[in-house]
N, C-alpha and C positions, 0 to 999 in steps of 0.2 A: 504493500500500500504506500509506504513512504517513498519507495523508488519510483512508483508511478507518479506521485505528486511532484517529485523533483524533476522527472523527465518532462512532465506537462508544463511545469513552470519554466524550464529551460527552453522549451519549444515556443512558449509565449514570448519570452524575452528576446529570443533570436528573431521571431517574426516582427516584433515591434522595432528592433534595431534595423532590420532590413527595410521596414516601412519608412523609418526616419531617414535612412540613407538615400533611398530612391525618390522620396517625396519632394525634395527640394535641392537647391544648389549647395555646393560646398564653398568653403572660404579658403582661398589660397593666394594671398596678396604677393605681389612680385617685389622682392627686395631691391633697394637702391644699391647699385654696385659702383656707379660712377658719381662720386660725391663732388659737390661744388666746393671749391676752396677759395675764400676771399683773398684778394691780392694784398690786403693790409688789414691788420687788426684795428687800425685807427679809422673811426667812422667819419672823421671830419671831411667836409665837402670843400673842394678847391676849384680854382679856375673861374672865380666870379668875375663877371663883367661889371666894372664900376665898384662903387663903395657899398659895403654891406654893414648894416647896423646890427649890434649884438642884442641878444635877449636881455631885457631889463633896461635898455637904453631910454625908453620913453614911459611916461605915465599912460595909463589906459583908461579910456572912458567906455562905459557899458550902457547901451541904450536899447530898451525893448522896442521892437518894431513889429509891424503887421505886414505880412507878405500876401498879396492877392494871388489866388489860383483860379483855375477855371471853375466857376460856380461856388467857390468857397474861399477861405483864407486861413492862414496859419500864423502863429506868432513866431518870434525869433529874437535873437540877442545879437546885437551889433557891437563889436569891439573895435575902437579906433585909437591909434597912437596920437598923443598930444605933444605939441612943442613946448618949449620952456615958457611960452606966453599963455599956455593953456588952450591954445587953438588947435583944431584938427589939422594934422599935417596934410599937405597936398600931394597929389600924383603918386600915391602909394599902391603897390600891388595888393590884390585882394584874394581871399580864399573863402569859398563856400563849402561848408561841411555837410556830408551826406551820412546819415545814421546807419549803423549796423542793426542787427536784429534785436539787440538788447537795450537799445537806447531810443528815446523818443522826444524828451523834453529838452528844449534849448537851455533851460536853466540848470540842467543836471548833466548834460553831455558835453564832452570835449572841453571841460572848463580849463584844465591846466594847459592843454595844447593851444587852444584858441587865445588864451591870455598871453602865453609865452610868445606866440607869433606877433600878436598885436604890440607887445612891449618891444619887439624888434623892428617895428615899423610896418607890419603887414596888417591890413584891415581884414578882420574875420567876421563872417556871418554864420551863425548856427541857427538854422530854422527848426521849428518844431516839425516832427514827422507827421505827415498826413495819415490819420488813422481810420477815417471813414471808409477807405478803400483798401485797408491793410489788415488782414487777419491771419491767423495761423494756417487756415485752410486755403485762403485765396490771396494772392498778391501778384502784381504785374510789374516787372522791373522796367519794361519799356515805358509804361504809363507813369511809373514813379519818377523815371528820368525826366519826363515832360513836366511833372510837378516841380521838381528841383530846379529845372531850367528857369522858372519864375524867380527863384532866389538869385540865380546868376544875373538875370536882367535887373533885379532890384539892386544888387551890389554894384553893377556897372553904372547905375545912375546915382549912386551915393556920393555925397560931397567928400572929397579927399581921395577918391579912388581913381586910379588910372584904368579906364574901361578896357584898354587893350591888354592889360596884365592881370586879368581875373582868371583864376584857376579853380579846380575842384578837388577836395580832399574827401576820400571815401574810406571807411573802415569796415572790414569783415563783409557782411552782406552788402554794404554800400559799394564795395568794389565790383559788384556785378552791375551796378547802376551807372557808375562814373564813366566807364568806357562808352556806354550808350549815349550819354550826354555829349561827350567830346566828338563822337562820330556824327551825331546829328547837328552839332554846333561847333564846327572847326575853329571858330573864333575863341573858344576856350583856350587859354594860353598855356596851361599845363595841367597835369593830373597827378595826384598823390594817392597811391594805393597802399593802405596799411593793413597788414594781415589778410592779404587777398587769397581766397580759395582758388580762383582761376577755373578750376574744374567745376562741373555742374553741382548744384546743391546735394543731389543724391550721392554722388561720389564723395563729396567732402564729408557728408554725414557718416558714411561707412568708414572713411579714413579716420575720422575723429573718434568714432566708437571703438575701432580697432586699437588706436593708441591709448585711449582712456582705459580700456580693459587690460591691455598689456601693463600699463603703469600700476593698475590695481592688483595684478597678479592672479587673474582668474584662471581656472583650469582650461586646457586646450579645447575641451569639448564645447565650452560656452561660445567659442568664436563662430561655430556653425550657425548660430542664430543671427549673425550680422547680415548676410545677404537675404535671409528669410524675412527679417524685420524691415530692413532698409529698402530691399528690392521689391517688396510687395506693393500692390495698390492699396493705399491706406483706407480704413473703413470710412464709409460715408462719401467717398469720392473727393474731388477737388485735388489740391496739392500739385496741379500741373506745373507749377513753377520749379519743382524739384529737379526737373530735367532741363532747365534753362541753360543754354550754352553761351557764355560771354565771348568765346574766342573769335567768332566772326566780327564782333564789334571791336575787339582788340586789333584785329587785322586792319581796321579802318582808322586807326589813330594817326594823327598828324602832329600832335603836340608832345613835348618832353614828358617823360613819366618817371616819377620817383617811387620805387618799390621798397617797402619797409617790413621787416619781420622781427619778432622777438624769438630768440633761440630757445626759450623756455615755453613756447606755445605748442602744445601737443595736438591742437585741433586743426592745424593748417599744414599742407604739404609745402614746407618752407623752401626746400630746394627746387622741387618740381615747379612750384608756382613762379619763382623768379625765372627759371629757364624758359617756361612757357610764355611769359610776358615778353621776354627778349625775342623769342622766336616769332611770336605772332605779330608783334608790332613791326617786324622787319619784312613781313610778307608783301605789303603794298609798295615798299620802296620809298614811302614818304618819310619826312624828317621827324621821326618819333624816337629819339634816343632814350635809353633807359639807364637809370642809376639805381643801384641796389645797395641797401644797408641792413646789416644784421646787428641787433643789440643784445649783448650778453645778459642772460638771466631775466630778460623781459618777457612778459606774458602776452596774451592776445591783444591787450590794449597798450602794449609797449610800456607797461608799468613794472616797477621793481619794488621789493620791500625796502622801505626807508622811513625813518622817524616814526616807527610804530604803525605804519600803514603802507598802502600801495600808492606809489606816486610815479609820475612820468619819468622815464629814464633821463638822467641829467643831461645827456648829450643829444637827445632827440630834438628838443626845441631848437637848439643851436644849429643842428644840421639842416632841419627843414627850413628854418628862416634863412640860412645862408644859401641853400639851393634855390629857393623861390626868388630872393632878391638878386642872386647872382646870374640869373638867366639872361641871355642864352649861353653864357660861358660855362656855367655849371652843368649844363645838360649832358655834355659829352666829355666832361673832365675825367681824368684818370685819378684813382682807379674806379672803374665802373662798379665793381663789387668789392665791398669792404666791410669790416666788422668782425664779430665773433663767428667762429666756424659752425655752420649748421650741421645737424645730424638727423636727416630724415631716414627712417629705417625701411619703409615700404612705399611704393608708389600708390597714389590715389588713381584708381582706374575704374572702368565700367563695372557696375555692380550686377552680378548674375541675377536673372529674374526667376522667381519661384514659378513652378508650374501648377501642381495640384492645389496648393494653398496660395496662389499668387494674388487672389482677391481678398483684401482685408475684411470685407463684409462676410465672406464665407468662413474665414478663420474665426472671427468674433462670433458669428452665428453658430458655428460648431461648438464653441465653448459654452455659450448661453443655452443652446438647445440641449447639449449633453448634461449640463448641470441641472437644467429643468427636468429632464427625463429621470435622472437619478432621484430627484426629490418627489416627482409626480407619483410614481408607483406606490411607494410606502404611504404617501398621503392618501391615495385612493383607498388603499386597504384600511387605513386607520379610520377614515370617514365611514366606510362601509361597516366596520365593526361597531363604531359608535351608534350608527343608525339601528343596527340589529339590537343593540342593548336598549336603546331608547324606546322602541316600539313594544318591548317587554313581551315578546311572543317568540316562540321557537319557529324559525323559518323552516319550511318544508325542505329547502335545499340544504345540503351539507355545508358546514363551515369551510371557508377557504383553507387550503393546505398546501404546503410545499414538502418535498421529499425530506426525509430525515437528514439533518446537517446542511441542507441547501440554504435555509434561511440565514444562518450566521455567515456562511461563505458569501452569499449574495450581498449581505450588509457590509462585509469587509471589502468587497469589490467596489461597491458604490461609494462608501465613505472614503476608501483609500484613493480612488480616482479624484474625488473632490479635494481631499486633503493635499494630494500631490500637486494638483493644479494651483491651489492657493499658495502652497509652499514655493512653487516655482515663481509665481508672480511676486511674492514677498522677497524672494532671493534676488530677482532681477532689479527690483526697486532699491534694495539695500546696496547692491553693487553699483547701481547708477549714482546713488547718493555719494558713495565713497569715491567713485571715479570723478565726479564733478568737483569734489572737494580736494582732489589730488591726494587721496589717502589710500592706505591699504590696511586690511585687517584680516589676517589669515583665518581667524576663527569664523568670521562671516563669509569670506570669499571661498576658502577651501572647505571648511567645516559645513557651511551652509549648503554647498553643492553636494557633498557626501550625504547630508541629511535628505535633500530632495531625491537623490537617486535611491537611497534606502527605502524611502516611502514608496517610490515607484516599484521597487522589487517586491516589497510587502504586498502591494496591490496586485502584482502579477501572481504572487502566491495565492492570494484570495481568488483570483480568476481561475487558477489551476484547480483549486478546491471546488469551485462551481462546476467546472467541466467534469471532475471526478465524481461528484455527487450525482450529477445527471446521468453519467455513464453507469454508475452503480445501480441507480434506480431502474434504468432500462434493462440492465442485466437481471435484476430481480423480477422484473415484469416477464421477461422471457422464461425464467425458471418457473415462475408461477403458472404461466400459460402451458408450459410443458407438463406440469403436474396435473393439469385439468383435462388433458386430452383423453384419458380413459375413465373419467368420472363425470357423472351427470351434474348439471348445474346444482349447486347447493347454496343455502343461505350462508351469510358470513359466519366464519369460525365453526362450521359444521365439519366433523371428521370425515375423511374420505375412506374408501374401503381398506386402504393400507394403514389406517390409523393416524395419518398425518393430518395437519390442519391447513386448510386452504384459506389464505387471507385475501379477501377481495381488494384490500388496499395495497397489496404488495406491488411494487414497481410504479406506484403513482408518483410522477414527477411534480405535477401541479394540478390542483383541483379548485374549481371555482373561478369565475371571471376576475375578481379582485386579485387573486394570486397570479393569474395569467398576465394581467396588466402590470403588476409589480415586477414579475420576472423579466418580461420583455422590455419594459421601460428602463429598468436598472441596467440590463444588459446593453441595450442600445445606447443609453447615455454614457455608460462607462467606456464602451468601445470608442465612442466619439472623443471622449476626453483622453483616453489612452493613445489614440492615433495622433491627437494634437500634441500631447506630451512627447511622443516619439519624434514628431516633426521638429520640436524645439530642442531635441538633443538629450532628453532625460534618459533614454534607453540606448545610448551609443555603446557599442561593444567593440570599438575599433574598426567598424565596418564603414 
């Protein structure tokens, strides 16, 4: 009996492992073998045309402004350098800031950067992000570029600004928008791309998740979930922007480009991105020289730990201010690539697309339906039992019944599949929290995964017991049927001619419609959950 249970459990585990292996894509990122080496560790920008003012050279005035858009308006914060007489300086270059995904309010975003540039003599405008057309599910980078173009026009008409020397500064998600702006408005004098993904959002997301998980130290089996989560069509539709390709817009650039990365930023392909910008901007043959700078220890926002908090890298404001004021001489000054040595481990590349579970609605529906079915069967049985007791009369129909030992095994299967699914979701959320905080906890990361998989194995054992109980009941039915072949039909528990007792209940797997509903709903729901768990890697056996 024990051997049969072990063999059945092993068969179920192998079947689930095979299902998980063939149901979706694997994750096998390509390592970076040709690393980018900066020509100098010094990030200072040289080759300036004319005089360049240093950060802190001027007092800065901050003025709230209102920027009209098509059909609406947004606020903004204008920062201008002041002369010794307190008047706004004349004929200064200007920079419009374009938000990343994590910023939106002009009063809170780019504060140190915009102030530093303004104190060096560059007029800066940080507009509020337009949010009525921007959601997690839907956003249009080309339309967003058109909105930010109004800020460019606004700055060009601002007192003290040289309209021919207005450029655009984009960070993170904003670097998908800035090249669109410059391609549509070649009069934009320069662009600054800070922490630029360059690759489409879906590829960048997979790259970032991979790096975060590696930094957190998760087991290798967890990485299989990356293409299955990032590559699927997300539940509810939308998210078309995740496949936006900025490279055709980069190929149309005509203005100088400054590319900036922090070498402590795990979310961006910092070597690949710089190489791609250099290659793409050279396609058209237009004058779009690229300067690249890497800042040691800087994160996604080019911030470093200092004075008890995170602050802009001390050389960043100086270098950007010099590059902007020194154009056109700084655009192609040597060295083109300088700063800290980056170390990108893997390439950001196309994310394999799931097949069977490629539609997020199906994945979510399978989990919800599976959980619902597991709960439905026992609930129907409980309600039926309560009704029988309430009417206070004996029903002419026999009470619902499952074969001996089948009830506990079925309960173990249903509860186990639900518990394993809940444990998997809790584990992934805990790992995500650690990863985003740049932390690692072996008890959570390693121990949690072992716990999830042990729950999965226990559920498979319960499934094997269900199979064995059903098989045993059917075997008993065949034995009972064989014992009746030479005996006339007898009432229950009446001895036959040989003195044995014939049990009419022998071999009954399930009796009564509530028992049928319970058996099949729990089985169907558990199978749905187990297949989903297998898809997400819980039952990997090195297959």
